[in-house]
N, C-alpha and C positions, 0 to 999 in steps of 0.2 A: 243832633238827628243821627249823626254819623256813629258816636257810641251805640246807642241802642240799636240800632240797623245792622251794627257789626257784631252785636251781643247776640241779635235775634238771627243773623246768619249763621253763626256759629252752635248755635243751641238747635234750631230748627235743623241743620245739616244732619247731626247726630238723630235726632229724635223721629224725623221722618225717614232716615234710613234704616233706624231701628224698628220701623212700622208702629210705632207709638200714635196712638189716636183716641178719638171720643175722651171718656171721663178720665182718661189716665193722662192723656197730652195735658186736659185742665190743671189737674192737681199737681202736675210738674211747675208747670207755669208758675200756677200761684205760690208753690215752694219756692220758686225763683225769685219771684215778688217779695215774697216774707225776708227771704235772705237779704235781698238789697237792701230790705226797709232797716234789718238788722244793723247791716254794715253801716249804714248812713246815720244811723242813730249814735254810734260809737263817736265820743267826741273827739279822738284824736286822727280822725279821719280828715278833718279840717273842714268841714260841712257844717258845723253848727250846733250837732246832735240834736236832740227835738225840738231846739228852737229854731233851728234852719237858719237861713241869712238873715240875721239883724239889719237893720238904719236901711234898709232900702228904697231910698226915697227919689231917685232920680233915673230916666231913662234917656239915652243919647243925649244929656245933658238939661232934659226937661223934666220938672216936678210931676210925679205921677197923681200929685192930689188935686192939681187944677182941674176944673170943670173941663177946659180944651183939652187937657193932654188926655183924660178919663173919655170923652166922648173918640177923639182920633182912635184911642186903642179900641174902643168898643167896635167902630166903623172898620178897622181894619181884622180884627176877629171875624167880625160879617164876612168881609171878602175871604179871608182863609177858609171859612165855612163853604161857600161858596165854590170856592175854588176846589175842596176836595170832594165836594157832591157832583161836580163836573168831570175832573178824573175820574170817580167812581164809576159816574154814568159811562164814561168813554170806556172805561175797561170791563165793564159786564157787557156792552153792545159790540165788542171787538172779537177775534177768535181766541185770544189769550182768557178772555171771560168765559165763553163758551164752553172750553174744555174745563175751566173750575166748575161751573156747573155739571158737567159729566161727569168729573172725579167726585162732587158733592154726592150726585145721586148711585154712581154706580162706577167706584173708582177700579174695582178689577176689571171691570168690561173696558172702562178707559184705557187701562193696562195694556189689554190684550190687544186694542186697536192702535197699540205701537206709540203711546204718549209716555213721557218719562212721568210719572206722577209727583215722584219726589222732586223735580225739579220745579214744575208749576207750583207744588205747596209749599217749598221756600220761598221762592219769589213773591207771592201774594203777602207770605208771612212777613219775611223782611220790609217788604213795602209799609204792611199794615205798622209795623212797629215804629218805622220812619214818620208815617202820618201821626202816629199817636203821639210822637216828642217834636211835634211842630209847637215851636214855643210862640204857642197863643197870645197876642199881647194881652188879654184880660187878666193873664195871671199876674201882670205887672201891676195891678192893682192893689194885690195884697201886700200889706206892710211888711212880710216876710215870708219866706216859703219852707215850709216843713217837712221834714221826711216823713209825717205820719202821710203825707199825700202818697207815698207809694204803697199803702195800705194794700191787701187783696183784698180788702171790704169794698175799694172802691170799685175795682174792676167786676166785681160782682153786681155792684150795683149799676155798673153801664151794661150788663148783661139784661138786668130790669128794664133799663132803657127799651133797648130794642125789643124785649118782650111786650113792652105796654104799647109802643109805638106801631111795631109790625113788622115781625120776621121776615126775611127775605127780602126786603126792602131798603131803599138809601132815605127815602125820606121819613120812612116809619122809624128811623134810628133818632133824625134828627127831631121828630113830634113827641117820641117818647122822653128823649131827654128835656126836652121844654116842660112836659107835663110833669115827670117827675120829680125835677130840681124846683118847679112850682111847688108842689104840693109840700116837699120840703122846706121851702123857705116860709110856709105858712105853718106848718106842724112844729119845727123847730123853733119856732117864736111864741107859739099859743101853749103848744103842747109838745115840749121837746121830750119827755121820757115816753112818749108813745109812739115815734117817730119809725122805731125800728120795728114795731107791731104792726104798724099801717104799712110799711116796705113790703114785709113779708105777706102780709093779706092780700095786698095788690099786687102781687105776683101772681099768688094761687087763683085770684080769683080772674084774671086774666088768663094763666093758663089753663083754666077748667072751661070759662065762659066765652073767652075771647083769644081763639088759637092765631089768629089772624092780626092782634092789636086793634088800637083804636082805628090804626087808617083803614083796614081792613073791613070796620063796622062804616066808616064812613063810605067807603066805597061801594059798599053793598047797598046802603041807603040811597046814595048817588043812582045808582040803578033802577 
């Protein structure tokens, strides 16, 4: 968590001070991800290249293939998710979160009110990178860790999770992740060659007809 957090702090400091934002900021972060992926792909870096860390069979002395260990890892992962949601909810309701909302809606106006927007954006950007680097125990269920998991396509897919679930909400991201990955599981087994087309079509349909995502639809029906 410290390494990506430090990297995010250094990168964000120069990016935010240079007033890089919007699509340009997205392109730069994707390029940084792709550069890191290429670095880890090199065999001489010691990370296993395309194969990743192989022969990963035990964690803290427990074999990861036993049902008990797998269940414990799933429970810990669920606890980490709930903790992240609680932290996100606390941040949103705090003064820090309200200032972030003001920066999102009208950054120039927030600056004129005396807030240093660079510091706020840098803080939340660094914190988000640390949260993204949480060692989710469920990843230990993989027989090996591949450098391809650093692909920019994965971060784009995460943006689709948020769009499908509901932008601007905490539960929407969780709901979208469950729905999209559930569909991915089905399509990659039954029709693997069509999954990327389905994913793109899903994003287009949600953007056009469900701007608030599935969570917004459920809330509207509940009313």
